C-alpha positions in Angstrom: 79.5 116.1 81.1 78.1 114.8 84.4 74.5 115.3 85.1 75.0 115.4 88.9 77.1 114.2 91.7 76.0 112.0 94.5 78.9 111.4 96.9 79.2 111.2 100.6 82.5 110.9 102.6 82.4 110.3 106.3 84.8 109.5 109.1 83.1 108.3 112.3 82.6 105.6 114.8 80.4 102.5 114.3 77.5 103.0 116.6 75.7 99.7 116.4 76.6 96.0 116.2 77.3 95.0 112.6 74.5 93.0 111.1 75.1 90.7 108.1 72.1 89.3 106.2 71.5 87.8 102.8 69.1 88.8 100.1 66.8 86.3 98.5 69.5 85.9 95.8 72.2 85.2 98.4 73.9 88.6 98.2 75.5 89.6 101.6 74.3 92.9 103.0 75.8 94.6 106.1 73.8 97.3 107.8 75.0 99.6 110.6 75.0 103.1 111.9 77.9 105.5 111.8 78.2 108.5 114.2 80.0 111.6 113.1 80.6 114.3 115.8 81.2 118.0 115.2 82.5 120.2 118.0 81.7 123.9 118.0 82.0 126.9 120.2 79.0 128.2 122.1 78.3 131.9 122.8 80.5 131.5 125.9 83.9 131.7 124.3 85.4 129.3 126.7 82.8 126.5 126.2 82.2 124.2 123.4 79.6 121.6 122.7 79.3 118.5 120.5 76.7 117.6 118.0 76.4 114.0 116.7 74.8 113.0 113.5 73.8 109.4 112.8 74.1 107.9 109.3 72.6 104.6 108.1 75.2 102.7 106.2 74.6 99.7 103.8 77.4 97.6 102.3 76.9 94.8 99.7 78.7 91.7 98.6 82.4 91.4 99.5 82.5 94.8 101.2 79.7 93.6 103.5 81.6 90.5 104.5 84.9 92.3 105.2 83.2 95.0 107.2 81.3 92.4 109.3 84.6 90.4 109.8 86.9 93.2 110.7 84.6 96.0 111.9 83.4 96.5 115.5 81.1 98.7 117.4 83.0 101.8 118.5 85.6 101.4 115.7 86.7 104.4 113.6 86.0 104.1 109.9 86.1 106.0 106.7 83.1 105.5 104.5 82.7 106.7 100.9 79.5 106.1 99.0 76.3 107.5 97.5 73.1 108.7 99.1 70.0 106.7 98.5 66.5 107.3 99.9 64.0 104.5 100.1 60.4 104.5 101.2 57.8 102.0 102.4 54.2 102.0 103.6 53.5 101.5 107.3 51.8 98.2 107.7 50.1 99.3 110.9 48.9 102.7 109.7 47.5 102.6 106.2 48.4 105.7 104.2 51.5 106.5 106.2 54.7 106.4 104.2 58.2 106.2 105.9 61.5 107.4 104.4 65.1 106.5 105.1 68.2 107.9 103.6 71.2 105.6 103.5 74.8 105.7 102.3 75.5 102.8 100.0 79.2 102.0 100.5 81.6 102.3 97.5 84.9 102.4 99.4 85.8 102.1 103.1 88.8 102.0 105.4 89.3 100.9 109.0 91.2 103.7 110.7 92.5 102.0 113.8 93.7 98.5 114.8 91.0 96.1 115.8 92.3 95.9 119.3 93.5 92.3 119.3 97.0 92.7 120.8 97.9 95.7 118.6 97.5 93.9 115.4 97.5 95.9 112.2 94.2 96.9 110.7 93.0 95.0 107.6 94.3 96.1 104.2 92.6 99.0 102.4 90.1 97.5 100.0 88.9 99.0 96.7 85.3 97.7 96.4 85.1 98.8 92.8 87.6 96.1 92.0 85.7 93.5 94.1 82.4 94.3 92.5 83.8 93.8 88.9 85.6 90.6 90.0 89.0 92.2 89.1 91.7 90.8 91.3 93.8 93.3 93.2 97.6 93.1 92.3 99.8 91.3 94.7 101.6 93.5 97.2 104.9 94.8 96.0 104.1 94.1 92.4 104.7 97.1 90.0 101.6 98.6 88.5 101.6 99.6 84.8 100.9 103.3 85.5 
């Protein structure tokens, strides 16, 4: 029996340049913001308006490297992950605590070509397999299930 569920699924556009950094242990980390937009009708039945939400996205290890390599600002992406809130104390204002909620990437997919001459988007990547170091089966090879 599960004690809870922490899962977020988003489809949106990358709203910032992709930033790749490394932790003190040399683990790649890619941070960026993803914009999701919802359109809804206003009281005037003929009019509609958009509302955009911005999400802080964090990818680690191989997922971070792939997103940095193939992703681009404005690109459409599917992100699946878990919500995590972190906090820190403001250095300039003692006693003030800041909070940020982020989505830690578990799986992702690029939903459109990169724009380089109509090239195909990169393959779908299962980050669970990458994290465990399990190689993905070669294309066209039959799976045992």
